[in-house]
C-alpha positions as CSV (number, residue, x, y, z in Angstrom):
1,M,146.0,-140.1,-102.6
2,K,148.3,-143.0,-101.7
3,V,152.1,-142.2,-102.0
4,K,154.2,-145.3,-101.7
5,R,157.9,-145.7,-100.9
6,Y,158.6,-148.3,-103.6
7,N,157.6,-149.0,-107.1
8,Y,159.4,-152.1,-108.2
9,R,157.5,-152.6,-111.4
10,Q,158.8,-149.3,-112.7
11,Q,162.4,-150.3,-112.0
12,F,162.3,-153.1,-114.6
13,G,160.9,-151.1,-117.5
14,P,158.5,-152.1,-120.3
15,Q,160.7,-155.0,-121.6
16,V,160.8,-157.0,-118.4
17,D,159.6,-160.1,-120.3
18,L,163.1,-160.3,-121.8
19,L,164.7,-160.4,-118.4
20,L,162.2,-163.0,-117.2
21,A,163.0,-165.2,-120.2
22,E,166.7,-165.0,-119.3
23,L,166.1,-165.9,-115.7
24,K,164.0,-168.9,-116.8
25,D,166.9,-170.1,-118.9
26,M,169.3,-169.7,-116.0
27,L,166.9,-171.6,-113.8
28,L,166.5,-174.5,-116.2
29,D,170.2,-174.6,-117.2
30,G,171.4,-174.6,-113.6
31,R,173.4,-171.4,-113.8
32,Y,173.3,-170.5,-110.1
33,I,176.7,-169.8,-108.5
34,L,179.6,-167.6,-109.8
35,T,178.3,-167.9,-113.3
36,P,179.1,-165.5,-116.2
37,E,176.2,-163.4,-115.1
38,V,178.0,-162.7,-111.8
39,D,181.3,-161.9,-113.7
40,D,179.4,-159.6,-116.1
41,F,177.8,-157.6,-113.2
42,E,181.1,-157.4,-111.3
43,K,182.9,-156.0,-114.4
44,A,180.0,-153.6,-115.2
45,Y,179.8,-152.2,-111.6
46,G,183.6,-151.8,-111.6
47,R,183.3,-149.7,-114.8
48,F,180.5,-147.7,-113.2
49,L,182.7,-147.0,-110.1
50,G,186.0,-146.6,-112.0
51,L,187.6,-149.4,-110.0
52,R,189.3,-152.5,-111.3
53,Y,187.9,-155.1,-109.0
54,V,184.4,-155.9,-107.7
55,R,183.6,-159.1,-105.9
56,G,179.9,-159.9,-105.3
57,T,178.8,-161.2,-101.8
58,N,175.6,-162.5,-100.3
59,T,174.8,-159.2,-98.5
60,G,176.2,-155.8,-97.8
61,T,176.8,-156.8,-94.2
62,D,179.0,-159.7,-95.4
63,A,180.8,-157.3,-97.8
64,I,182.0,-155.2,-94.8
65,A,183.0,-158.2,-92.7
66,I,184.8,-159.8,-95.6
67,A,186.7,-156.6,-96.5
68,L,187.9,-156.3,-92.9
69,M,188.9,-159.9,-92.8
70,A,190.8,-159.6,-96.0
71,L,192.7,-156.7,-94.5
72,G,193.7,-158.9,-91.6
73,I,191.5,-157.1,-89.1
74,G,190.1,-159.3,-86.4
75,R,190.4,-160.2,-82.7
76,G,192.2,-157.5,-80.7
77,D,191.7,-154.8,-83.3
78,E,189.4,-151.8,-83.2
79,V,187.4,-150.2,-86.0
80,V,186.0,-146.7,-85.7
81,T,182.6,-145.9,-87.2
82,Q,179.6,-143.7,-86.3
83,A,176.9,-144.0,-83.7
84,N,174.0,-143.2,-86.1
85,T,174.6,-145.9,-88.7
86,F,172.4,-149.0,-89.4
87,N,173.0,-152.0,-87.2
88,A,174.8,-153.9,-90.1
89,T,177.8,-151.7,-90.1
90,V,178.7,-152.5,-86.5
91,T,177.5,-156.1,-86.8
92,A,180.0,-156.6,-89.6
93,I,182.8,-155.3,-87.4
94,R,181.9,-157.9,-84.8
95,M,181.6,-160.6,-87.5
96,A,185.2,-159.9,-88.4
97,G,186.2,-160.4,-84.8
98,A,187.1,-156.7,-84.2
99,S,185.8,-154.3,-81.6
100,P,183.6,-151.3,-82.7
101,V,184.5,-147.8,-81.5
102,L,181.9,-145.1,-82.1
103,V,182.0,-141.4,-82.7
104,D,179.0,-139.1,-82.8
105,A,177.2,-137.6,-85.8
106,D,177.5,-134.1,-87.3
107,P,174.2,-132.3,-86.6
108,R,174.2,-130.6,-90.0
109,T,175.3,-133.4,-92.4
110,F,174.0,-136.4,-90.3
111,L,177.3,-138.1,-91.1
112,M,180.3,-139.1,-89.1
113,D,181.7,-136.2,-87.0
114,S,185.3,-136.5,-88.3
115,S,186.6,-134.1,-85.7
116,Q,186.1,-136.8,-83.1
117,I,188.2,-139.5,-84.9
118,D,191.6,-138.5,-83.5
119,S,190.4,-138.9,-79.9
120,A,188.8,-142.3,-80.8
121,V,191.9,-143.8,-82.3
122,T,194.1,-146.0,-80.1
123,S,197.1,-148.2,-80.7
124,R,194.6,-151.0,-81.5
125,T,192.8,-149.1,-84.2
126,R,193.1,-150.7,-87.7
127,A,190.4,-149.0,-89.7
128,I,187.8,-146.3,-90.0
129,I,184.4,-147.0,-91.6
130,P,182.6,-143.8,-92.7
131,V,179.0,-144.4,-93.7
132,H,177.6,-142.4,-96.7
133,L,174.3,-142.2,-94.9
134,F,171.0,-141.6,-96.7
135,G,172.8,-141.2,-100.0
136,K,175.0,-138.3,-99.0
137,P,178.8,-138.9,-99.5
138,T,181.0,-138.3,-96.4
139,P,183.7,-135.7,-97.0
140,M,186.6,-137.9,-97.7
141,V,189.7,-135.7,-98.1
142,P,190.0,-134.8,-94.4
143,L,189.1,-138.3,-93.3
144,L,191.7,-139.9,-95.5
145,A,194.3,-137.4,-94.2
146,T,193.4,-138.5,-90.6
147,A,193.7,-142.2,-91.5
148,K,197.0,-141.6,-93.2
149,R,198.3,-139.8,-90.2
150,H,197.4,-142.7,-88.0
151,G,198.5,-145.4,-90.5
152,I,195.0,-147.1,-90.7
153,H,192.7,-148.2,-93.4
154,V,189.5,-146.5,-94.7
155,V,186.7,-149.0,-95.6
156,E,183.7,-147.2,-96.9
157,D,180.1,-148.3,-96.1
158,A,178.5,-147.2,-99.3
159,A,175.4,-149.3,-98.9
160,Q,173.1,-146.3,-99.3
161,A,175.2,-144.3,-101.8
162,H,175.3,-146.1,-105.2
163,G,176.5,-143.5,-107.6
164,A,177.0,-140.6,-105.2
165,R,179.9,-138.4,-106.1
166,I,182.4,-135.9,-104.5
167,D,184.0,-133.8,-107.2
168,G,183.0,-136.3,-109.8
169,R,184.4,-139.3,-108.0
170,R,182.0,-142.1,-106.8
171,A,181.4,-142.9,-103.2
172,G,183.1,-146.2,-102.3
173,T,186.2,-145.5,-104.4
174,F,188.2,-143.3,-101.9
175,G,189.3,-145.9,-99.4
176,I,191.1,-149.2,-99.7
177,A,187.6,-150.8,-100.2
178,G,184.1,-149.7,-100.8
179,C,181.2,-152.0,-99.5
180,F,177.8,-152.0,-101.1
181,S,174.4,-153.5,-100.4
182,F,171.9,-154.2,-103.1
183,H,169.0,-155.0,-100.7
184,P,165.6,-154.5,-102.4
185,S,165.2,-151.1,-100.5
186,K,168.4,-149.7,-102.1
187,N,168.8,-147.3,-105.0
188,L,170.3,-150.2,-107.0
189,A,168.1,-153.0,-105.8
190,A,168.3,-156.8,-106.3
191,A,165.3,-159.0,-106.0
192,G,166.7,-160.3,-102.6
193,D,169.8,-159.9,-100.6
194,A,173.1,-159.0,-102.4
195,G,176.3,-157.1,-101.8
196,A,179.7,-156.3,-103.1
197,V,183.3,-155.3,-102.2
198,A,185.0,-152.9,-104.6
199,T,188.7,-152.1,-104.7
200,D,191.6,-151.1,-106.9
201,D,193.9,-153.4,-104.8
202,L,194.5,-156.7,-106.6
203,Q,195.8,-158.5,-103.5
204,L,192.8,-157.4,-101.5
205,A,190.4,-158.5,-104.3
206,Q,192.1,-162.0,-104.3
207,K,191.7,-162.3,-100.6
208,V,188.0,-161.3,-100.8
209,D,187.6,-163.8,-103.5
210,M,188.9,-166.6,-101.3
211,I,187.1,-165.5,-98.1
212,R,183.7,-165.3,-99.8
213,S,184.2,-168.9,-101.1
214,L,185.0,-170.7,-97.8
215,G,188.6,-169.7,-98.0
216,Q,189.1,-171.8,-101.2
217,Q,192.0,-171.0,-103.5
218,S,191.2,-173.9,-105.9
219,Q,188.9,-176.8,-105.8
220,N,189.1,-178.4,-102.3
221,E,192.1,-176.3,-101.4
222,H,191.1,-174.1,-98.5
223,V,193.9,-171.7,-97.5
224,V,192.2,-169.2,-95.2
225,A,189.3,-169.3,-92.8
226,G,186.4,-168.0,-94.9
227,M,182.6,-167.9,-95.2
228,N,180.0,-168.9,-97.8
229,S,179.0,-165.5,-99.2
230,R,178.8,-165.3,-103.0
231,L,176.5,-163.1,-105.1
232,D,173.6,-165.1,-106.4
233,A,173.6,-165.4,-110.2
234,F,169.9,-164.4,-110.5
235,Q,170.6,-161.3,-108.4
236,A,173.6,-160.4,-110.5
237,R,171.4,-160.6,-113.7
238,V,168.8,-158.4,-112.1
239,L,171.4,-155.8,-111.1
240,S,172.9,-155.8,-114.5
241,W,169.5,-155.1,-116.0
242,K,169.0,-152.1,-113.7
243,L,172.5,-150.6,-113.6
244,P,172.3,-148.7,-116.9
245,R,169.5,-146.5,-115.5
246,L,171.0,-145.8,-112.1
247,D,172.5,-142.4,-112.9
248,E,169.1,-141.3,-114.4
249,W,167.3,-142.5,-111.2
250,S,169.8,-140.6,-109.1
251,S,169.1,-137.4,-111.0
252,Q,165.3,-137.9,-110.6
253,R,165.8,-138.5,-106.8
254,R,167.7,-135.2,-106.6
255,A,164.9,-133.5,-108.4
256,V,162.3,-134.9,-106.0
257,A,164.5,-133.8,-103.0
258,S,164.8,-130.3,-104.5
259,W,161.0,-130.0,-104.9
260,Y,160.6,-131.0,-101.2
261,R,163.1,-128.5,-100.1
262,Q,161.5,-125.7,-102.0
263,R,157.9,-126.5,-100.9
264,L,158.9,-126.9,-97.2
265,A,161.6,-124.2,-96.9
266,D,159.5,-121.9,-94.8
267,L,158.5,-124.5,-92.2
268,P,160.1,-125.2,-88.8
269,V,162.0,-128.2,-90.2
270,S,165.5,-128.9,-91.4
271,F,167.2,-131.2,-93.9
272,Q,170.5,-132.9,-94.4
273,E,173.0,-130.3,-95.4
274,E,174.1,-130.3,-99.1
275,H,177.5,-129.2,-100.5
276,P,178.0,-127.9,-104.1
277,T,180.9,-130.3,-104.8
278,E,178.8,-133.4,-104.1
279,E,176.0,-135.4,-105.8
280,H,173.7,-136.7,-103.1
281,V,171.7,-139.7,-104.4
282,Y,168.9,-139.5,-101.8
283,H,168.5,-143.1,-100.8
284,L,166.4,-141.5,-98.1
285,F,165.0,-138.0,-97.9
286,Q,165.2,-137.1,-94.2
287,L,163.1,-134.3,-92.7
288,R,164.1,-133.2,-89.2
289,T,161.6,-132.0,-86.6
290,P,161.1,-132.4,-82.9
291,R,157.5,-133.2,-83.7
292,R,158.5,-136.2,-85.8
293,D,156.2,-138.8,-84.3
294,A,153.1,-136.7,-84.5
295,L,154.0,-135.7,-88.1
296,Q,154.4,-139.3,-89.1
297,R,151.0,-140.2,-87.8
298,H,149.5,-137.3,-89.6
299,L,151.1,-138.4,-92.9
300,V,150.3,-142.0,-92.6
301,Q,146.7,-141.2,-91.9
302,A,146.7,-139.1,-95.2
303,G,148.1,-142.1,-97.2
304,V,151.7,-141.1,-97.3
305,D,154.2,-143.9,-96.6
306,A,156.4,-141.9,-94.3
307,V,158.7,-144.0,-92.1
308,V,161.3,-143.7,-89.3
309,R,164.6,-145.3,-90.0
310,Y,167.0,-146.1,-87.1
311,P,164.8,-144.9,-84.2
312,M,167.4,-146.3,-81.7
313,P,171.1,-145.5,-82.3
314,I,173.8,-148.2,-82.1
315,H,175.0,-147.5,-78.6
316,L,171.5,-148.1,-77.2
317,Q,170.9,-151.4,-79.0
318,K,170.7,-154.4,-76.7
319,S,172.8,-156.4,-79.2
320,F,175.8,-154.2,-78.3
321,A,175.2,-153.9,-74.5
322,D,178.5,-155.6,-73.8
323,C,180.3,-152.7,-75.4
324,G,179.5,-150.6,-72.4
325,W,178.1,-147.6,-74.2
326,K,175.7,-145.4,-72.2
327,A,172.7,-143.1,-72.9
328,G,173.9,-139.6,-73.5
329,E,177.3,-140.6,-74.7
330,F,176.5,-139.7,-78.4
331,P,173.9,-137.0,-78.0
332,V,173.6,-136.0,-81.7
333,A,173.0,-139.5,-82.7
334,E,170.3,-139.8,-80.1
335,Q,168.6,-136.5,-81.2
336,L,168.6,-137.5,-84.8
337,A,167.1,-140.8,-83.9
338,Q,164.2,-138.9,-82.3
339,E,163.7,-136.3,-85.0
340,L,164.3,-137.7,-88.5
341,L,161.4,-138.8,-90.7
342,C,161.7,-140.2,-94.2
343,L,159.4,-138.8,-96.9
344,P,158.8,-140.9,-100.1
345,V,161.6,-140.3,-102.6
346,R,161.2,-142.7,-105.5
347,P,162.7,-141.8,-108.9
348,D,159.3,-142.0,-110.5
349,L,157.5,-139.9,-107.9
350,S,155.3,-137.4,-109.8
351,A,155.0,-133.7,-109.2
352,A,151.5,-134.3,-108.1
353,E,152.6,-136.8,-105.5
354,V,155.3,-134.5,-104.2
355,D,152.8,-131.7,-104.0
356,Y,150.4,-133.9,-102.1
357,V,153.1,-135.0,-99.6
358,A,154.3,-131.4,-99.2
359,N,150.7,-130.1,-98.7
360,C,150.2,-132.8,-96.0
361,V,153.3,-131.7,-94.2
362,R,152.3,-128.0,-94.5
363,S,148.8,-128.8,-93.2
364,F,150.4,-130.4,-90.1
365,F,152.2,-127.2,-89.3
366,G,149.2,-125.1,-90.1
367,A,150.9,-123.5,-93.2
């Protein structure tokens, strides 16, 4: 059996020809940039989140950078985030002109170790970026309390957590801004790069609007230094087509994750800790084992598309060598990078496919 990570055809449903006809009309009519399709998606995603303002961007990386810039964060400022995130989180901090400061991960949740934030904050700190990694929402109440105590912003990296909830509230709605990626690998996937900044703050939304459009307030009136990062109209239409099914897909992902957990519970492996007040959306299902590399080879040979995400933590990346971080400085992030393996977790994954993957994992451990 072959078990794939992605099934894009399934995401579009049986009436995809209707969408293709709309995209053809958009192409021939020249509806490309900040069209009604973009406005429609921004409003729909705002309703989904329960926020008043969504501004589409070219990528999720741009979304974080633009949110920071709109908050006036730049040269001389520091932004705290976690050492086990994807490169884009820290790249966006650098794009805004600020300096990244890292804290280690929690070994149970694989998220930011919030207990380290106080010691990471300095007089230059302007924001914290928690990353809702793998689809699990970061516990926000203690983190928001820490930010309030220090008088700094919280900007959420929700690129992997579309629709995740804590006590019924969506990830990306707790801080001053939530930043999303709609890369084709994401739970809500465009047909190319796309991102968004979401907020309830009108002034921030207006600044994001200007920055994403080269700092333009009106035609040829550029009032701030900006960038060219607008959500493509085609991508907006694709996202609007898929959005109504997102909660259903999240439920199906949780079901797949539950099956894996049950089938593999007696093995010498562990998983990302769950909490009863949250709704994990399982962008990635991570299995943790010191024998990760050998297990991956075993699964790939069996036709299972198991992959390693983030095999090198941020502080060991050459692109951030000038930050002065050293090996051993963030030991949990380093260990997770060596031990986490992603099993396929598509919404349409069948019980037979889950059983096959689980049986392959079990056979590796001789169970």
